[in-house]
DONU-762935 format. One record per residue (C-alpha): x, y, z; residue number from 0. Coordinates in pm, 1 decimal. Example, Ala and Ser with C-alpha at 12.3 -4.5 7.8 and 13.67 -1.06 7.14 Angstrom:
BEGIN
((1230.0; -450.0; 780.0); 0);
((1367.0; -106.0; 714.0); 1);
***
This chain:
BEGIN
((375.9; -108.9; -1855.2); 0);
((580.4; 212.2; -1879.0); 1);
((959.2; 217.0; -1853.9); 2);
((939.0; 411.7; -1526.1); 3);
((727.6; 136.3; -1370.6); 4);
((972.3; -128.1; -1491.5); 5);
((1260.4; 73.5; -1347.4); 6);
((1085.9; 117.2; -1014.1); 7);
((1004.1; -253.6; -997.6); 8);
((1363.5; -346.0; -1085.1); 9);
((1515.7; -120.8; -818.2); 10);
((1265.9; -237.2; -557.4); 11);
((1321.0; -604.2; -636.9); 12);
((1700.2; -560.8; -637.2); 13);
((1708.0; -385.5; -299.4); 14);
((1464.1; -616.9; -122.5); 15);
((1614.9; -929.8; -275.4); 16);
((1954.3; -813.2; -151.5); 17);
((1814.7; -772.0; 200.3); 18);
((1646.9; -1111.8; 178.0); 19);
((1969.8; -1280.8; 70.3); 20);
((2162.1; -1096.2; 341.5); 21);
((1944.9; -1230.1; 620.8); 22);
((1944.2; -1575.0; 457.3); 23);
((2324.7; -1571.4; 447.1); 24);
((2361.5; -1483.1; 815.2); 25);
((2097.1; -1736.4; 925.7); 26);
((2248.8; -2013.5; 712.7); 27);
((2601.4; -1937.9; 831.3); 28);
((2507.3; -1927.8; 1200.7); 29);
((2288.3; -2237.7; 1219.3); 30);
((2427.5; -2461.9; 944.9); 31);
((2769.0; -2333.8; 849.9); 32);
((2656.8; -2314.2; 487.1); 33);
((2447.1; -2014.1; 378.8); 34);
((2366.4; -2136.7; 26.2); 35);
((2064.8; -2364.6; 106.9); 36);
((1894.5; -2098.8; 319.4); 37);
((1958.5; -1828.9; 58.9); 38);
((1803.3; -2055.9; -203.1); 39);
((1502.4; -2116.9; 20.7); 40);
((1463.1; -1741.6; 64.3); 41);
((1446.3; -1691.2; -310.9); 42);
((1191.6; -1971.8; -352.3); 43);
((969.1; -1823.3; -80.3); 44);
((992.1; -1475.5; -233.0); 45);
((904.0; -1608.1; -578.4); 46);
((605.5; -1804.4; -445.9); 47);
((467.1; -1515.3; -241.4); 48);
((513.7; -1269.5; -527.8); 49);
((336.3; -1502.2; -770.6); 50);
((36.8; -1522.4; -536.7); 51);
((29.1; -1147.0; -467.9); 52);
((59.8; -1066.3; -840.4); 53);
((-214.5; -1291.3; -973.0); 54);
((-457.3; -1278.5; -680.8); 55);
((-399.6; -933.2; -528.7); 56);
((-741.7; -797.6; -628.1); 57);
((-943.6; -1087.5; -485.7); 58);
((-730.6; -1100.2; -170.2); 59);
((-768.0; -726.4; -108.9); 60);
((-1144.2; -733.9; -170.0); 61);
((-1179.0; -1017.0; 81.2); 62);
((-962.0; -847.2; 343.7); 63);
((-1134.1; -511.1; 302.6); 64);
((-1484.9; -664.7; 317.4); 65);
((-1564.3; -490.4; -10.9); 66);
((-1848.9; -614.1; -229.8); 67);
((-1851.2; -566.5; -605.8); 68);
((-2165.4; -384.8; -720.7); 69);
((-2356.0; -324.0; -1042.2); 70);
((-2428.3; 17.6; -1186.9); 71);
((-2791.2; -4.6; -1078.0); 72);
((-2674.9; -35.5; -716.1); 73);
((-2501.8; 304.5; -717.1); 74);
((-2539.5; 496.7; -1045.7); 75);
((-2373.9; 814.7; -913.0); 76);
((-2054.0; 639.6; -807.6); 77);
((-2038.3; 451.0; -1137.9); 78);
((-2085.0; 777.4; -1326.8); 79);
((-1790.2; 939.7; -1152.0); 80);
((-1562.0; 636.5; -1190.4); 81);
((-1649.7; 605.0; -1560.5); 82);
((-1588.3; 975.7; -1623.0); 83);
((-1247.2; 974.6; -1455.8); 84);
((-1145.4; 646.5; -1623.6); 85);
((-1228.6; 798.4; -1962.7); 86);
((-1017.4; 1104.3; -1884.9); 87);
((-730.1; 872.9; -1791.9); 88);
((-787.3; 666.4; -2107.8); 89);
((-814.8; 333.8; -1924.4); 90);
((-1087.9; 65.3; -1927.9); 91);
((-1379.1; 106.8; -1687.3); 92);
((-1270.7; -47.1; -1355.0); 93);
((-1496.1; -269.1; -1152.3); 94);
((-1658.3; -88.6; -860.5); 95);
((-1688.8; -204.4; -501.3); 96);
((-1850.3; -79.0; -181.4); 97);
((-1736.9; -118.5; 180.0); 98);
((-2015.7; -70.7; 431.0); 99);
((-1881.9; 194.1; 670.4); 100);
((-1981.4; 536.1; 810.9); 101);
((-1627.6; 660.5; 740.0); 102);
((-1580.2; 819.3; 394.4); 103);
((-1279.9; 660.6; 226.0); 104);
((-1168.7; 489.8; -95.4); 105);
((-900.6; 263.8; -239.6); 106);
((-801.6; 91.6; -563.0); 107);
((-665.9; -257.3; -622.3); 108);
((-574.3; -482.6; -911.9); 109);
((-243.4; -534.5; -1087.0); 110);
((-306.6; -289.2; -1371.3); 111);
((-559.8; -84.1; -1569.0); 112);
((-712.1; -397.8; -1726.1); 113);
((-770.3; -562.7; -1385.8); 114);
((-855.9; -262.4; -1171.5); 115);
((-1114.9; -227.0; -897.7); 116);
((-1208.3; 107.1; -741.4); 117);
((-1378.8; 79.1; -403.0); 118);
((-1542.1; 339.0; -183.3); 119);
((-1723.1; 329.5; 147.7); 120);
((-2099.7; 347.8; 158.2); 121);
((-2090.8; 692.4; 320.7); 122);
((-1861.5; 870.4; 76.5); 123);
((-2139.8; 1014.8; -141.2); 124);
((-2301.7; 1178.1; 159.5); 125);
((-1977.9; 1310.9; 309.2); 126);
((-1814.0; 1458.4; -2.7); 127);
((-1932.8; 1705.5; -261.5); 128);
((-1939.2; 1589.4; -627.0); 129);
((-1615.1; 1776.3; -703.9); 130);
((-1445.3; 1629.5; -396.2); 131);
((-1555.0; 1279.0; -494.6); 132);
((-1419.3; 1327.7; -846.5); 133);
((-1085.0; 1435.9; -702.0); 134);
((-1072.4; 1128.0; -476.4); 135);
((-1153.3; 893.0; -764.0); 136);
((-887.5; 1073.1; -968.8); 137);
((-636.9; 990.6; -695.0); 138);
((-738.6; 623.5; -701.2); 139);
((-720.0; 607.8; -1080.8); 140);
((-368.8; 748.1; -1041.3); 141);
((-276.9; 439.8; -838.8); 142);
((-423.6; 221.8; -1113.9); 143);
((-234.1; 397.3; -1393.7); 144);
((94.0; 385.7; -1201.7); 145);
((36.3; 19.6; -1104.4); 146);
((103.6; 113.1; -743.0); 147);
((-93.4; -182.4; -606.9); 148);
((131.1; -424.3; -795.5); 149);
((444.3; -250.6; -668.9); 150);
((319.3; -227.1; -309.3); 151);
((216.0; -593.8; -319.4); 152);
((567.7; -696.2; -420.7); 153);
((718.2; -470.1; -152.9); 154);
((486.1; -601.4; 118.4); 155);
((546.8; -962.1; 14.6); 156);
((924.6; -932.3; 17.2); 157);
((925.5; -737.5; 344.3); 158);
((693.9; -998.6; 493.9); 159);
((921.8; -1283.7; 386.2); 160);
((1222.3; -1106.4; 539.3); 161);
((1036.5; -1050.8; 867.3); 162);
((915.8; -1414.0; 867.6); 163);
((1267.9; -1551.7; 832.7); 164);
((1394.0; -1311.2; 1095.2); 165);
((1126.7; -1420.2; 1342.1); 166);
((1208.4; -1787.9; 1287.9); 167);
((1578.6; -1716.1; 1341.2); 168);
((1511.8; -1523.9; 1662.2); 169);
((1285.6; -1798.0; 1794.5); 170);
((1545.3; -2063.7; 1712.1); 171);
((1826.1; -1863.7; 1869.6); 172);
((1645.2; -1803.7; 2197.9); 173);
((1472.2; -2140.4; 2234.8); 174);
((1676.0; -2374.8; 2022.4); 175);
((2018.2; -2316.8; 2171.2); 176);
((2331.0; -2194.0; 1998.0); 177);
((2414.9; -2231.0; 1633.1); 178);
((2655.0; -2475.2; 1475.6); 179);
((2970.3; -2555.9; 1669.1); 180);
((3228.8; -2283.6; 1628.6); 181);
((2982.6; -2039.1; 1476.1); 182);
((3104.0; -1773.5; 1717.9); 183);
((2909.8; -1484.8; 1870.1); 184);
((2535.4; -1463.7; 1798.8); 185);
((2559.1; -1083.6; 1780.2); 186);
((2587.1; -1069.2; 1397.4); 187);
((2275.8; -1285.9; 1370.1); 188);
((2090.3; -1077.8; 1627.5); 189);
((2183.3; -757.7; 1446.1); 190);
((2076.1; -902.8; 1110.2); 191);
((1735.1; -1028.1; 1222.5); 192);
((1657.4; -689.0; 1377.4); 193);
((1809.3; -441.8; 1131.6); 194);
((1740.6; -615.5; 798.2); 195);
((1359.9; -649.8; 850.0); 196);
((1355.4; -292.0; 980.9); 197);
((1532.3; -173.9; 667.6); 198);
((1287.9; -364.3; 446.4); 199);
((996.3; -206.8; 633.9); 200);
((1133.1; 144.3; 578.4); 201);
((1177.3; 68.9; 208.0); 202);
((813.9; -43.9; 187.8); 203);
((683.9; 255.0; 383.3); 204);
((890.4; 496.6; 175.8); 205);
((743.1; 352.4; -142.6); 206);
((391.9; 385.3; -2.4); 207);
((434.2; 750.6; 91.4); 208);
((584.7; 837.8; -245.6); 209);
((299.6; 659.4; -424.0); 210);
((46.4; 867.0; -230.3); 211);
((217.5; 1190.2; -332.2); 212);
((224.2; 1078.1; -696.1); 213);
((-142.6; 975.2; -690.9); 214);
((-235.6; 1309.3; -530.9); 215);
((-59.3; 1494.4; -811.0); 216);
((-206.5; 1274.0; -1082.4); 217);
((-561.5; 1314.3; -949.8); 218);
((-523.7; 1690.7; -905.5); 219);
((-394.7; 1739.1; -1260.5); 220);
((-637.9; 1493.5; -1420.6); 221);
((-942.9; 1657.7; -1266.3); 222);
((-785.5; 2005.0; -1254.9); 223);
((-920.3; 2021.6; -903.5); 224);
((-644.6; 2028.1; -638.4); 225);
((-873.9; 2228.9; -410.5); 226);
((-1132.9; 1951.1; -418.0); 227);
((-871.9; 1689.4; -327.0); 228);
((-739.7; 1903.3; -41.7); 229);
((-1091.7; 1947.6; 96.3); 230);
((-1167.7; 1576.1; 57.9); 231);
((-844.7; 1472.8; 233.7); 232);
((-924.3; 1706.5; 522.0); 233);
((-1276.4; 1567.4; 559.9); 234);
((-1163.6; 1204.7; 535.7); 235);
((-874.0; 1259.3; 779.6); 236);
((-1107.4; 1418.0; 1034.1); 237);
((-1352.3; 1131.9; 995.9); 238);
((-1073.6; 873.8; 1031.5); 239);
((-1001.0; 1007.9; 1379.1); 240);
((-1362.7; 1004.0; 1496.8); 241);
((-1507.4; 712.7; 1299.3); 242);
((-1226.2; 462.1; 1281.1); 243);
((-1289.6; 122.9; 1126.3); 244);
((-1336.0; -141.7; 1391.5); 245);
((-1029.9; -363.0; 1418.4); 246);
((-1235.4; -660.9; 1528.5); 247);
((-1556.3; -819.9; 1420.6); 248);
((-1672.0; -1019.8; 1122.1); 249);
((-1748.5; -708.7; 913.2); 250);
((-1430.2; -516.9; 992.2); 251);
((-1176.2; -461.1; 712.2); 252);
((-832.7; -601.4; 787.9); 253);
((-571.7; -351.4; 913.6); 254);
((-341.8; -514.0; 654.4); 255);
((-525.7; -305.6; 393.2); 256);
((-446.2; 25.8; 565.0); 257);
((-184.4; 129.8; 307.4); 258);
((-435.4; 101.8; 20.2); 259);
((-687.6; 361.3; 138.4); 260);
((-652.9; 726.9; 39.5); 261);
((-632.4; 803.0; 414.0); 262);
((-531.1; 539.3; 670.4); 263);
((-869.3; 438.6; 819.0); 264);
((-717.4; 280.4; 1130.0); 265);
((-481.6; 556.1; 1239.5); 266);
((-490.7; 689.2; 1592.0); 267);
((-456.6; 1047.9; 1702.7); 268);
((-78.2; 1037.1; 1743.5); 269);
((81.9; 808.0; 1487.2); 270);
((433.9; 894.1; 1391.2); 271);
((466.3; 965.9; 1020.4); 272);
((796.1; 778.2; 1020.1); 273);
((609.7; 450.3; 1069.8); 274);
((308.3; 536.6; 853.3); 275);
((235.1; 421.0; 500.3); 276);
((81.7; 763.9; 430.6); 277);
((238.3; 1111.2; 434.5); 278);
((99.7; 1351.8; 691.2); 279);
((-200.2; 1560.2; 589.7); 280);
((-9.2; 1893.4; 616.6); 281);
((260.1; 1762.9; 380.8); 282);
((2.2; 1642.3; 128.8); 283);
((-183.1; 1973.4; 141.8); 284);
((139.9; 2169.3; 101.5); 285);
((234.9; 1971.3; -209.3); 286);
((-110.8; 2005.5; -358.6); 287);
((-100.5; 2381.3; -310.4); 288);
((229.3; 2392.5; -499.3); 289);
((73.6; 2188.0; -779.5); 290);
((-224.3; 2426.5; -786.6); 291);
((15.5; 2719.4; -819.0); 292);
((187.8; 2547.5; -1112.7); 293);
((-152.5; 2491.6; -1273.5); 294);
((-259.2; 2851.1; -1208.7); 295);
((-559.2; 2716.4; -1016.8); 296);
((-687.2; 2902.7; -713.1); 297);
((-684.7; 2718.2; -380.6); 298);
((-836.8; 2894.0; -78.7); 299);
***
């Protein structure tokens, strides 16, 4: 793992652990008069959830996304592209999965290059040109190389633990009466259980958007094809608006996987970028055009 990944993980863990301990302190003080036990419980929960997300992230994501691992004989063209891009990136050949959907899209999972899985929808070969598909797979390999899935799993786990504790505290405050005798006004607790989870969510979303920008740049430079990635993002974004994944049904991918896809497959027509795990399409296109200019590559 590179030093930049270690640094990013350290900063992320420090910030989110601080938020987790902050909400644990306020909850413990208000209800029990002693914050230490609750703060300790918070750390235990975070460690347990992170252990599970680290070691089982690939299998959990494949299950939630309804992706099926395939053999090369099932889709030789997709395997050929994934193998070619993996060789350019100097990483082992990832496993390949397919999600049965009319919407062209793709994602990567796994905690690192040795445990990676690249998945695409069944319609992506028909919707994208070969150069566009290569650019998309380059983007996904970028996530693998940067270990973005590992980092996003830790961020989502910690943010989820913070929100879980906040929800329990709110429920207890409204339905379980006041806190310990003499604990004073519930306003500090109310502020903590609202603002701390919100802050953790913004940290997680900010990480997700930055990871998408980095993967866009990596894929564009690796394939030397920023124009192909721009075209692919435009096609996939248009399809996401008209052919959204069903949110219900036994074959529907879970909306919890939305941050993993190259374009959010569940987004509506008017989602605020502030609350999205993905940057807006115009911002991604603008950055890719700047990268193309730096590479002296023509983009129409």
